[in-house]
C-alpha positions as CSV (number, residue, x, y, z in Angstrom):
1,X,0.1,0.1,0.2
2,X,2.9,2.2,0.8
3,X,4.1,2.0,-2.8
4,X,1.0,3.9,-4.2
5,X,1.7,6.7,-1.8
6,X,5.3,7.0,-2.8
7,X,4.4,7.0,-6.4
8,X,1.8,9.8,-6.0
9,X,4.3,11.7,-3.9
10,X,7.0,11.6,-6.6
11,X,4.5,12.9,-9.2
12,X,3.4,15.5,-6.9
13,X,6.9,16.5,-6.3
14,X,7.9,16.7,-10.1
15,X,4.9,19.1,-10.5
16,X,5.8,21.2,-7.8
17,X,9.3,21.3,-9.3
18,X,8.0,22.2,-12.8
19,X,5.9,25.1,-11.3
20,X,8.8,26.6,-9.6
21,X,10.9,26.2,-12.9
22,X,8.0,28.0,-14.7
23,X,8.2,30.8,-12.1
24,X,11.9,31.0,-12.5
25,X,11.6,31.4,-16.1
26,X,12.9,28.0,-17.1
27,X,11.3,25.5,-19.4
28,X,10.3,22.5,-17.2
29,X,10.0,20.2,-20.1
30,X,13.6,20.9,-21.2
31,X,14.8,20.5,-17.6
32,X,13.2,17.1,-17.0
33,X,14.3,16.0,-20.3
34,X,18.0,16.8,-19.5
35,X,17.5,15.2,-16.1
36,X,16.3,11.9,-17.8
37,X,19.0,12.0,-20.3
38,X,21.4,12.6,-17.8
39,X,20.4,9.4,-16.0
40,X,19.1,6.9,-18.6
41,X,20.6,7.9,-22.2
42,X,23.9,6.0,-22.0
43,X,25.3,3.1,-20.3
44,X,27.9,5.2,-18.9
45,X,25.4,7.5,-17.0
46,X,23.4,4.4,-15.7
47,X,26.7,2.9,-14.4
48,X,27.3,6.2,-12.5
49,X,23.9,6.3,-11.3
50,X,24.5,2.8,-9.5
51,X,28.0,4.2,-8.3
52,X,26.4,7.1,-6.9
53,X,23.6,5.3,-5.2
54,X,25.7,2.9,-3.2
55,X,26.6,5.0,-0.3
56,X,23.0,6.3,-0.1
57,X,21.5,2.8,0.0
58,X,24.0,1.9,2.8
59,X,23.1,5.2,5.0
60,X,19.6,4.6,4.0
61,X,19.8,1.3,5.6
62,X,21.4,2.7,8.7
63,X,18.7,5.0,9.2
64,X,15.9,2.5,8.3
65,X,17.2,-0.2,10.7
66,X,17.1,2.5,13.5
67,X,13.7,3.5,12.6
68,X,12.5,-0.1,12.9
69,X,13.6,-0.3,16.6
70,X,12.3,3.1,17.6
71,X,15.4,5.1,17.4
72,X,15.9,8.3,15.3
73,X,19.5,7.7,13.7
74,X,20.5,11.4,13.0
75,X,24.1,10.4,13.6
76,X,24.5,8.4,10.4
77,X,26.7,11.3,9.1
78,X,29.1,11.1,11.7
79,X,29.4,7.0,11.5
80,X,29.8,7.6,7.7
81,X,32.6,10.0,8.3
82,X,34.5,8.0,10.7
83,X,34.0,4.8,8.5
84,X,35.5,6.8,5.6
85,X,38.7,7.9,7.8
86,X,39.1,4.2,9.1
87,X,39.1,3.1,5.6
88,X,41.5,5.5,4.3
89,X,43.8,4.9,7.1
90,X,44.1,1.2,6.4
91,X,44.2,1.9,2.7
92,X,47.1,4.1,3.2
93,X,49.3,2.3,5.8
94,X,48.8,-1.4,5.7
95,X,50.3,-3.5,3.0
96,X,48.2,-6.2,2.0
97,X,47.4,-8.1,-1.1
98,X,44.4,-6.9,-3.6
99,X,40.9,-8.0,-2.5
100,X,42.1,-8.8,1.1
101,X,43.4,-5.1,1.5
102,X,40.0,-3.9,0.3
103,X,38.2,-6.3,2.8
104,X,40.2,-5.4,5.6
105,X,39.6,-1.4,4.9
106,X,35.7,-1.9,4.7
107,X,35.8,-4.1,8.0
108,X,37.6,-1.2,9.6
109,X,35.1,1.3,8.6
110,X,32.4,-1.1,9.8
111,X,34.1,-1.4,13.1
112,X,34.6,2.5,13.4
113,X,31.0,3.1,12.5
114,X,29.7,0.5,14.9
115,X,32.0,1.7,17.9
116,X,30.7,5.5,17.1
117,X,26.8,4.3,17.3
118,X,27.5,2.2,20.2
119,X,29.0,5.0,22.3
120,X,25.7,7.0,21.9
121,X,23.8,3.8,22.6
122,X,25.7,3.5,25.9
123,X,25.0,7.1,26.7
124,X,21.2,6.7,26.2
125,X,21.1,3.1,28.0
126,X,23.5,4.0,31.1
127,X,22.8,7.8,31.5
128,X,19.5,8.4,29.9
129,X,20.8,11.0,27.4
130,X,18.8,11.6,24.4
131,X,20.2,10.1,21.5
132,X,19.4,12.8,19.0
133,X,21.4,15.3,21.0
134,X,24.2,13.0,21.4
135,X,24.2,12.0,17.6
136,X,24.2,15.7,16.5
137,X,27.2,16.3,18.6
138,X,29.0,13.3,17.6
139,X,28.5,14.2,14.1
140,X,30.4,17.3,14.6
141,X,33.2,15.4,16.6
142,X,33.6,13.3,13.6
143,X,33.8,16.2,11.2
144,X,36.5,18.1,13.0
145,X,38.3,14.8,13.9
146,X,38.4,14.0,10.1
147,X,39.7,17.4,9.5
148,X,42.5,17.2,12.1
149,X,43.6,13.8,10.8
150,X,43.7,14.9,7.1
151,X,46.2,17.6,8.1
152,X,48.7,15.5,9.8
153,X,52.1,14.9,8.2
154,X,52.3,11.6,6.3
155,X,48.5,11.6,5.7
156,X,48.0,14.9,3.9
157,X,48.8,15.2,0.1
158,X,51.5,18.0,-0.1
159,X,49.5,19.5,-3.3
160,X,45.9,19.5,-2.3
161,X,43.8,19.8,1.0
162,X,43.3,16.1,1.1
163,X,44.7,12.9,2.3
164,X,47.2,11.0,0.0
165,X,45.4,8.4,-2.3
166,X,44.9,5.0,-0.9
167,X,46.7,2.3,-2.2
168,X,45.6,0.6,-5.4
169,X,45.4,-2.7,-3.5
170,X,42.7,-1.3,-1.1
171,X,40.5,-0.1,-3.8
172,X,37.3,-1.8,-4.6
173,X,37.0,-1.0,-8.3
174,X,35.7,-3.3,-10.8
175,X,38.0,-5.1,-13.3
176,X,39.6,-2.5,-15.8
177,X,37.9,-4.2,-18.7
178,X,34.5,-3.5,-17.2
179,X,35.4,0.1,-16.4
180,X,36.4,0.6,-19.9
181,X,33.3,-1.0,-21.3
182,X,30.8,1.1,-19.3
183,X,33.1,4.2,-19.8
184,X,32.9,4.8,-15.9
185,X,36.2,5.1,-14.2
186,X,34.5,4.8,-10.6
187,X,32.7,1.7,-11.3
188,X,33.2,-0.5,-8.3
189,X,31.6,-3.1,-6.0
190,X,29.9,-0.6,-3.9
191,X,26.5,-1.4,-5.4
192,X,26.8,-5.3,-4.9
193,X,28.0,-4.7,-1.3
194,X,24.9,-2.4,-0.8
195,X,22.4,-4.8,-2.3
196,X,23.9,-7.8,-0.1
197,X,23.7,-5.6,2.9
198,X,20.0,-4.8,2.3
199,X,19.3,-8.4,1.7
200,X,21.0,-9.5,4.8
201,X,19.1,-6.9,6.8
202,X,15.9,-7.8,5.4
203,X,16.5,-11.5,6.6
204,X,17.7,-10.7,10.0
205,X,14.6,-8.3,10.7
206,X,12.1,-10.5,9.0
207,X,13.3,-14.0,9.6
208,X,15.1,-14.2,12.9
209,X,14.5,-14.2,16.6
210,X,16.8,-11.0,16.9
211,X,14.7,-9.4,14.2
212,X,11.4,-10.1,16.0
213,X,13.0,-8.4,19.3
214,X,14.1,-5.3,17.1
215,X,10.5,-4.9,15.7
216,X,8.7,-5.6,18.9
217,X,10.8,-2.9,20.7
218,X,10.1,-0.5,17.8
219,X,6.5,-1.2,18.2
220,X,6.3,-0.8,21.9
221,X,9.2,-0.7,24.6
222,X,6.7,-1.3,27.3
223,X,5.0,-4.4,25.8
224,X,8.4,-5.9,24.6
225,X,9.9,-5.6,28.2
226,X,6.6,-7.3,29.8
227,X,7.4,-10.0,27.2
228,X,10.8,-10.4,28.4
229,X,12.7,-8.7,25.8
230,X,15.5,-6.4,27.0
231,X,14.8,-3.0,25.4
232,X,18.3,-1.5,26.5
233,X,20.2,-4.4,24.8
234,X,18.2,-3.9,21.7
235,X,18.6,-0.1,21.6
236,X,22.3,-0.6,22.1
237,X,22.5,-3.6,19.5
238,X,20.6,-1.3,16.9
239,X,22.5,1.7,17.4
240,X,25.8,-0.2,17.0
241,X,24.5,-2.2,13.8
242,X,23.3,1.3,12.3
243,X,26.7,2.6,12.9
244,X,28.1,-0.5,11.0
245,X,25.9,0.2,7.9
246,X,26.8,3.8,7.7
247,X,30.5,3.1,8.3
248,X,30.7,0.6,5.3
249,X,28.7,3.2,3.3
250,X,31.7,5.7,4.0
251,X,34.3,3.1,3.0
252,X,32.6,2.4,-0.3
253,X,32.6,6.4,-1.2
254,X,36.4,6.3,-0.1
255,X,37.6,3.1,-1.8
256,X,35.4,3.1,-4.7
257,X,35.0,6.6,-5.7
258,X,37.1,9.3,-4.4
259,X,40.1,7.2,-3.1
260,X,40.9,9.7,-0.5
261,X,39.2,12.3,2.1
262,X,39.3,15.9,1.4
263,X,39.3,18.6,4.3
264,X,35.7,19.3,4.8
265,X,34.3,22.8,4.4
266,X,30.9,21.6,5.6
267,X,29.1,18.5,6.4
268,X,28.9,16.2,3.1
269,X,25.2,15.1,4.2
270,X,25.5,11.5,3.0
271,X,24.1,10.4,6.3
272,X,21.3,13.3,6.3
273,X,20.3,12.0,2.9
274,X,19.9,8.5,4.2
275,X,17.0,10.0,6.1
276,X,15.5,10.6,2.9
277,X,16.3,7.4,1.3
278,X,14.7,5.6,4.3
279,X,11.7,7.8,4.3
280,X,11.0,7.0,0.6
281,X,11.6,3.4,1.2
282,X,9.2,3.4,4.2
283,X,12.0,1.8,6.4
284,X,11.9,-1.4,4.3
285,X,15.4,-2.6,3.6
286,X,14.6,-4.0,0.1
287,X,12.9,-0.5,-0.6
288,X,16.2,1.3,0.3
289,X,17.8,-0.5,-2.8
290,X,15.1,1.1,-5.1
291,X,14.9,4.4,-3.3
292,X,19.0,4.7,-3.1
293,X,19.2,4.0,-6.8
294,X,16.4,6.7,-7.3
295,X,18.2,9.4,-5.1
296,X,21.5,8.6,-6.6
297,X,20.2,9.0,-10.1
298,X,18.4,12.3,-9.1
299,X,21.7,13.7,-7.6
300,X,23.7,12.4,-10.8
301,X,21.2,13.7,-13.3
302,X,21.0,17.1,-11.4
303,X,24.5,17.9,-12.3
304,X,23.2,18.1,-16.2
305,X,20.6,20.7,-15.3
306,X,23.1,23.4,-15.7
307,X,23.3,22.6,-19.5
308,X,19.8,23.9,-20.1
309,X,20.1,26.9,-17.5
310,X,18.1,25.3,-14.7
311,X,19.6,25.4,-11.1
312,X,20.6,21.9,-10.1
313,X,19.1,22.7,-6.7
314,X,15.7,21.9,-8.2
315,X,16.4,18.5,-7.5
316,X,16.5,19.1,-3.8
317,X,13.4,21.0,-4.0
318,X,11.6,18.0,-5.8
319,X,13.0,15.4,-3.2
320,X,11.9,17.7,-0.2
321,X,8.4,18.0,-1.6
322,X,8.4,14.1,-2.3
323,X,9.3,13.6,1.5
324,X,6.6,16.1,2.4
325,X,3.9,14.4,0.8
326,X,4.8,10.9,1.8
327,X,4.7,12.1,5.3
328,X,1.3,13.6,4.7
329,X,0.0,10.4,2.8
330,X,1.2,8.2,5.7
331,X,-0.4,10.3,8.4
332,X,-3.8,10.3,6.3
333,X,-3.5,6.6,6.0
334,X,-3.1,6.1,9.7
335,X,-5.9,8.5,10.6
336,X,-8.3,6.7,8.2
337,X,-7.3,3.4,9.8
338,X,-8.0,4.7,13.3
């Protein structure tokens, strides 16, 4: 049933975007044509859509999983950043064979993100500190920690405000012949990692005892505790696993696309965009695959809007409108059922 509301919201969002374009004196038909051409007209563009989508799918999964257990993970941004940082440090300083090096770097990112999320979980469970406030503060701690590490001798590139490139053995790029065939130099295994993570998360939530406990606590903390489920343990586990997913997203961006971390001028917002992906997906892990691809395609295709004189920010307006109408539709659905 939620799928109908999502499609309706996408249509409304596109219409609102068209109206704003007309007001701005820009042809909406030409704008949307450029957007679609930039997404679907060539195998190169489609490949880049999938490359862009992978980090969004993983941060979307992070937020969606937390939603399932009644936690608002606004801290995926910080978990994403520390995951990126851990991956780049392992990629720079460890000397391991190809494939193994990339796997170890991804595991390091997962551990870093998991620890970052677990710390907030401990503050909530042990001290009763509101997790939203803690997440926001930890986002900024991760931001400044990353910028501090980037500037250290031996890590910083002498020519740019960024780290040195990670070793080739740590990259998770597809074989060269596939990159040449798709004409996408950044084609990597990130989308495969994201899809596997989504399927595993769906299985855990839907088919395991642990998943039942996650869902029970998300629906009612009081009822689940009456049934013998420790809500504190579930909250802590949920926050840690959410951090793991966001941390892996950071490693995919670093090892698959950028190859390094730049000194931040502001938040990159991959974690915050994950909230959008999770809401469009209705917090469904499988839905996050499609909403992440949709979001990644919109972001990548939006870069082509300047060719027709349209501001690329129109994509953000469309996405914001979609989320607004999804929220309204779900609200009306609950009111009608009640």
